[in-house]
C-alpha positions in Angstrom: 0.0 0.0 0.0 1.0 3.6 -0.6 -0.2 7.1 -0.1 -1.2 9.5 -2.9 0.5 12.8 -2.0 -2.6 14.9 -2.5 -3.8 13.5 0.8 -1.2 15.7 2.5 -1.9 18.9 0.5 -2.2 21.0 3.6 1.0 19.7 5.2 4.7 20.1 4.7 7.1 17.3 3.7 8.2 16.9 7.3 4.6 16.6 8.5 3.8 14.2 5.8 6.7 11.9 6.6 5.7 12.0 10.3 2.2 10.9 9.5 3.4 8.1 7.2 5.6 6.8 10.0 2.6 6.7 12.3 0.6 4.5 9.9 3.6 2.4 8.9 3.3 3.2 5.2 6.6 3.8 3.4 5.6 4.3 -0.3 4.5 7.7 -1.7 3.1 9.1 -4.9 4.8 12.5 -4.7 2.5 15.4 -5.6 4.0 18.6 -7.0 2.4 20.5 -4.1 5.4 19.3 -2.1 8.0 19.4 -4.8 7.0 21.6 -7.8 7.8 20.4 -11.3 10.0 23.5 -11.9 12.1 22.9 -8.8 15.8 23.3 -9.1 18.2 20.4 -8.9 19.2 21.5 -5.4 15.5 21.7 -4.3 14.9 18.2 -5.7 18.0 16.8 -4.0 17.0 18.4 -0.7 13.4 17.0 -0.8 14.6 13.6 -1.8 17.1 13.6 1.1 14.3 14.3 3.6 12.2 11.5 2.3 15.1 9.1 2.3 16.1 10.0 5.8 12.4 9.4 6.8 12.4 6.0 5.2 10.0 7.0 2.5 10.2 5.6 -1.0 9.0 7.8 -3.8 7.5 5.3 -6.3 5.9 7.7 -8.7 5.1 11.4 -9.2 1.7 12.9 -9.8 -1.0 13.8 -10.6 0.7 16.1 -13.1 -1.4 18.1 -15.6 0.0 18.5 -19.1 -1.7 21.2 -21.2 1.2 22.1 -23.4 4.2 20.4 -25.0 6.4 22.3 -22.6 4.5 20.9 -19.7 5.0 17.4 -21.0 8.7 18.0 -21.5 8.9 19.4 -18.0 7.1 16.5 -16.4 9.3 13.8 -17.9 12.5 15.8 -17.1 11.2 16.2 -13.5 10.4 12.5 -13.2 13.9 11.5 -14.4 15.5 13.9 -11.8 13.3 12.5 -9.0 14.3 9.0 -10.1 11.0 7.4 -10.7 9.9 5.1 -13.6 6.3 6.3 -13.8 4.3 9.5 -14.0 0.6 9.7 -13.0 -0.6 12.4 -15.3 -3.3 14.0 -17.3 -2.3 15.1 -20.8 -4.7 16.9 -23.0 -6.0 14.8 -25.9 -3.8 16.6 -28.5 -0.7 15.8 -26.4 -1.2 12.0 -26.0 0.9 11.1 -28.9 3.6 13.6 -27.9 3.5 12.1 -24.4 4.0 8.7 -26.0 7.1 10.0 -27.7 8.4 11.1 -24.3 7.5 7.7 -22.8 9.7 6.1 -25.4 12.5 8.6 -25.1 12.8 8.4 -21.3 11.5 4.8 -20.8 9.1 6.2 -18.1 5.6 4.9 -17.9 2.6 7.3 -18.1 -0.4 6.4 -16.0 -3.3 8.6 -17.0 -5.7 9.3 -14.1 -9.5 9.4 -14.4 -11.1 12.2 -12.4 -14.9 11.6 -12.4 -17.9 13.0 -14.1 -16.9 16.7 -13.9 -13.6 15.9 -15.7 -13.9 17.0 -19.4 -11.0 14.7 -20.4 -11.1 11.4 -18.5 -14.2 10.9 -16.4 -14.0 7.1 -16.3 -11.3 4.5 -16.9 -12.7 3.7 -20.3 -12.0 7.3 -21.4 -8.4 6.6 -20.7 -8.2 3.2 -22.2 -9.9 4.0 -25.4 -7.2 6.7 -26.1 -4.1 4.6 -25.2 -5.0 1.0 -26.0 -3.2 1.1 -29.4 -0.2 3.0 -28.2 3.1 2.0 -26.6 2.6 -0.6 -23.8 4.1 1.9 -21.3 1.0 4.2 -21.9 -1.4 3.1 -19.2 -3.7 4.3 -16.4 -4.1 5.0 -12.8 -7.6 4.0 -11.8 -9.2 6.2 -9.1 -11.9 3.8 -7.8 -13.9 6.6 -6.2 -14.0 8.7 -9.3 -14.7 5.6 -11.4 -17.9 4.8 -9.5 -19.0 8.4 -9.5 -18.7 8.3 -13.3 -20.8 5.1 -13.5 -18.2 2.4 -13.8 -17.8 -0.3 -11.1 -14.1 -0.2 -10.2 -13.9 -3.9 -9.8 -15.1 -4.3 -13.4 -12.7 -1.6 -14.7 -9.8 -3.4 -13.0 -10.5 -6.6 -14.9 -11.3 -5.0 -18.2 -8.2 -2.8 -18.4 -5.7 -5.0 -16.6 -3.1 -4.9 -19.4 -2.8 -1.1 -18.9 -3.3 -0.8 -15.1 -0.2 0.7 -13.6 -1.5 2.3 -10.4 -4.6 2.7 -8.3 -5.9 5.4 -6.0 -8.0 3.8 -3.3 -10.8 5.6 -1.5 -14.5 5.2 -0.6 -17.4 7.5 -1.3 -20.7 8.1 0.4 -22.9 7.7 -2.8 -22.4 6.4 -6.3 -23.4 9.7 -7.8 -21.6 12.7 -9.3 -22.0 14.4 -5.9 -20.5 11.5 -4.0 -18.0 12.6 -1.4 -14.9 10.9 0.1 -15.3 8.9 3.3 -13.4 6.4 5.3 -12.9 3.1 3.4 -15.5 0.6 4.6 -18.1 3.2 5.4 -19.1 4.0 1.9 -20.7 2.4 -1.1 -17.7 0.9 -2.9 -17.5 -2.9 -2.8 -14.0 -3.1 -1.4 -14.2 -6.9 -1.2 -14.9 -7.0 -5.0 -12.1 -4.5 -5.7 -9.6 -6.7 -3.9 -10.9 -9.9 -5.4 -10.4 -8.3 -8.9 -6.9 -7.2 -8.1 -6.0 -10.7 -7.0 -7.7 -12.2 -10.0 -5.5 -10.2 -12.4 -2.4 -10.7 -10.3 -2.0 -7.0 -9.8 1.6 -6.2 -8.5 1.4 -2.4 -8.4 0.5 0.0 -5.6 -2.8 0.7 -4.0 -2.4 4.3 -2.8 -4.8 5.8 -0.3 -6.1 9.2 -1.3 -8.1 10.5 1.6 -10.0 13.7 1.0 -12.8 13.7 3.7 -10.9 15.9 6.2 -7.7 17.2 4.7 -6.9 19.3 7.8 -6.8 16.2 10.0 -6.5 13.2 7.8 -4.6 10.8 10.0 -7.5 9.1 11.8 -9.3 8.5 8.5 -6.2 7.3 6.8 -5.5 4.8 9.6 -9.0 3.5 9.6 -9.1 3.2 5.8 -5.8 1.3 5.7 -6.8 -1.0 8.6 -10.1 -1.8 6.8 -8.5 -2.4 3.4 -5.7 -4.6 4.8 -8.3 -6.5 6.8 -10.3 -7.3 3.8 -7.2 -8.1 1.8 -6.0 -10.6 4.4 -9.5 -12.2 4.7 -9.5 -12.8 0.9 -6.3 -14.8 1.0 
C-alpha cells in the first residue's frame, strides 16, 4: 500500500513523513504541491534527502497536468530527476501522442488518471483506455476507484477490463455512487472493497494501491489509519 501525495496537500514534507511513519506506510506518490515540477536540482535533492532519511520511497510522481508540449517536457525531465519510472498524469488529448514519444525517449511509464464526471477529459477508466489502447505498452492508467464509481463504472469491473494497462490505483471510498459522492473512510461508503480486492487478486496486480483521503484534509490521519486497517483486513481475509 501507498499514499497519494494529494492527501497531504495542507501539510509540509516533514509533517507528511511523520504521519506516514505513524501509519507504517513507506511508499508515496509524490505530488507537486510538495515538490513543484519547476524545482531546481538543489531543491529536488533536498526534498529527496528528507524522504530518504524518513524511510519513504517515492514510487511515482503525480498527478501532473499536461496542457502544453512544454508541460509534457517538464514532467518527464522532472520524473527523471526524481528518479521514478512512472508519472501519474493528465495530458490533453492533443498531447497524448507527444506524451507517447516522451515515454519512449525516457522509458518512463505514463499512467493517466481518471477524475470523475466533472472531468472534461477522462471521467471514467474507459475514457483513458480508449485513447491509449493502441499506443506503446508503457502508456497506461491510474484508476481512481472513487471517481470511477462516480462516473458510473464499477471499479472492480474496470480493473479486470483494463488489466493490461493498469499501472497504479488510487484507493478511497465515497458516500454515494453519484456525481456528488464525497470521500469517506474506506468501509463506510458504497464501494464494494471486497470485490475490488478480489479483482486485483484475479488479475495478479503487482502495483501499488495508494490511499487518497479527502474527507478531512486538515486532520486526515485518523481517517487514513481507519481506511488502511479496513483495506488490509479485507485483503487478508480474501487470502
